[in-house]
Structures are given as structure tokens and as C-alpha cells.
C-alpha positions, 0 to 999 in steps of 0.5 A, a space after each residue: 174103838 179105832 181112831 178116825 183120821 181125816 178123809 182123803 179127798 187129793 190124788 196126785 198122778 205123775 205124768 211126766 215121763 217120756 214114754 220112750 218104750 212106745 216110740 215113735 208113737 210117743 214122739 208126739 203124743 204123751 204115753 198116757 193118751 195111748 188108747 186102752 180099747 176106746 179110752 186113753 189110759 190116763 182116764 182109767 187112772 182118773 175114774 178109779 181116783 174119783 170112784 174112791 171119793 178123790 174129787 181133787 186131782 193134781 196131774 204132775 206133767 212135763 213138756 209136750 203134755 198138753 194133751 193131757 190138760 185138753 182131754 180133761 177139758 171141755 170141748 164146746 166145738 165138738 159138744 156143739 157138733 155132736 148136740 146138733 147131730 142129736 148123738 147123746 151117746 158120743 156127747 156124754 162119753 166127750 163130757 164124761 172125761 171133763 166132769 169126773 174130777 177137779 183137775 189141776 196141773 203142775 210142771 215137774 221140770 227136771 225128771 228126777 224120779 217119782 220121789 221128786 214128782 210126789 214132792 212137786 205135789 207139796 204145795 198143792 196137797 198141803 198138810 192133808 193125807 193124799 193118794 198117789 196113782 201111777 198110770 202104768 197100773 190100771 186097776 179094774 173098776 170091780 176090784 176097788 184096791 183104792 177105796 180099801 187103801 183109803 179105808 185103812 188109812 183113815 182107820 190107822 193113819 200113816 201111809 198105805 201101799 198097794 202090794 201084790 204077791 209076785 214070782 220071787 224070781 221077778 221081785 227084782 223088777 219091783 220095790 219090795 216090802 217086808 211085812 208082818 200080818 194083821 188082824 185083817 187078812 188083806 193087810 200087813 204092817 210094812 216094816 221095811 221097804 227094799 227098791 228092786 232087790 235081787 231075789 236072794 236079798 228080797 225080804 219077801 215075794 210082796 211087790 209094790 204096785 202103783 198105788 199109795 196113800 200117803 201122810 204128808 209127812 213124806 214131803 219133808 222126807 223127800 226134801 232130805 232124800 239123796 238120789 238113789 238107784 239110777 240117780 233118782 229120788 226114790 219115793 221107796 226110799 222115803 217110805 222106808 224111813 216112815 216104816 222104820 220111825 212111826 213117829 215121823 209120820 204114823 205106820 206104813 201098812 200094805 193092802 195085799 191086792 189080788 184082784 185084776 190089774 192090767 200093766 200098761 208099761 211095756 208094749 206086750 202087756 199093754 196089748 194083753 190089757 187092751 184084749 183082756 178089757 176088750 173081751 169083757 166088754 158087753 158091747 165089744 165082747 162077744 164078736 172080738 172073742 169070736 173073732 179071737 178064738 178063730 184067729 188064734 185057731 188059724 195061727 196054731 
């Protein structure tokens, strides 16, 4: 029988980036607060963590990120105004974000990379396994990737990373995993990791996407990890050490995700994500798709 491991309850969301690809919109507004249809992108990520049973969320922030804290806090003045108007629908939407999870915040300070952002979470996480969710990857709630990753971590211990098959020509845009199959069709055993390899040097076409479930042993490795590519402390380098020596923090497994993922990391993909999600909304989709077909037809 597979050994059960401690239940995961904490999620870490790095949110200290400057969002320079979206300037000037992000000059005074955090990129995580840019709307995807009618919710800020960061709310989708917190909703995903909560849906997977992670009720304790630590956001790693930087300067000019106060709107993130305000969004997940109560707004009593607005709630009172909506209550007086009898607008129960909008009141529920306003209260939804503040009821998702217990939110905590820590400043990253120097932007030294994803590995450093994760290390900033060490005092809060302690000696428990925890999840890391990157805000540029929105995972459709109908494809519960994080829940599956938590399940695999509880079965096997160690760490679990999310992987997707990509065109080999595009692998240099991602961290890449060398992996062996397991008895579970969607799960692989990770034997090595390379950060943004050339197509000729890539061990596979399995790209790391922005979801991780990590053993707390990763903190000790990150403290000793020298800055790598781009002068930053790379989480991939720490995971490579975990994969190479299971005695340090258990094995590293990968869940190969074949579901719906919306990339909001650049302007084009951000717009495509909005269109796709709007089309699938019951309240917006029918009219929006009718208009979209007409617009595309006119432009052809």
C-alpha cells in the first residue's frame, strides 16, 4: 500500500514582477490585477489554490503591489453601498475574493528570481510541503491540475512539477524535464531538469509550466544555490538537485497536463485568453461569439 504523506494546506504565489511587457498599463497597476474578462488574473490563481484545498495563501510581493492586498481584503464601504441598493449579485462578487482563503503577504525585496521568491516563503511555510502557483499560467477549473499534483505528492512524497508537451522548436522558452514513465499514464518520474535548453540539447519536449508542489527540503538547497541564467536564483536548479538525490527531499514526479491552459504572460496570449474565456461564459459567450464571427468575417 502506498504511504500517505501530510496533507498540503499552503500555497505560495510569487507576485513581485514589474510587468514590463504590459507597460504603460502596469506603470501604476500590478500586472496581476489586469482583468481577464471581469476578474483580475490573480483571482483565478487564488481560486485554483482554494479549489485544491489550499486554504492558506502567501503572496510574495514587491513595491507598488498594495492593490493585491486591497483586492483580497474586505471593502466595507462598497459592500454597504451595494447592500443599501439591494444589489445582492454584485455584493456576492465583491465578497467572493475576500472569502477564498486566508491571505498573507511578504515582500521579496531584491528581484533575484523565482528561486529567491520561493525562499522568501520559508518562514511562513516551515517544514511542510507546499504549492507554488505562477500567475502567468491560468489553468481552467474544469481541468484540476493542482488537485492531481497534490494527490501525487501525498502518495509519493517529495516534489511534483507540472509538465506540458510543447513543439520541440519552442522548448528553449521553458525549463525542460528528462523523465521516465510510471504506472500512472499522466505521471512521470523526473530524472533531470534543464533551464531553457536549445532544441538540440533538450532531453525531451516536456516543458515545465507554472505549478509546483514542493518538499520543504527545497529551502535548504535554494539557500546554497548560486545565481544561474540571467543572474537569478533558479528554482529549476534546486529541483535538479532534488531529482538527482532522493535522499535530500524525496523523488521528483511530473504530472503531464493535457488540459486547458491560458498564458497571460505576453500581450498576444493575454488577449487570446480573454477571448477564449469570454466565449465559454454562459452569460457572455452567445452574444460575444456572434459578434466575433461577424467581426472576423468582415476582416477576411
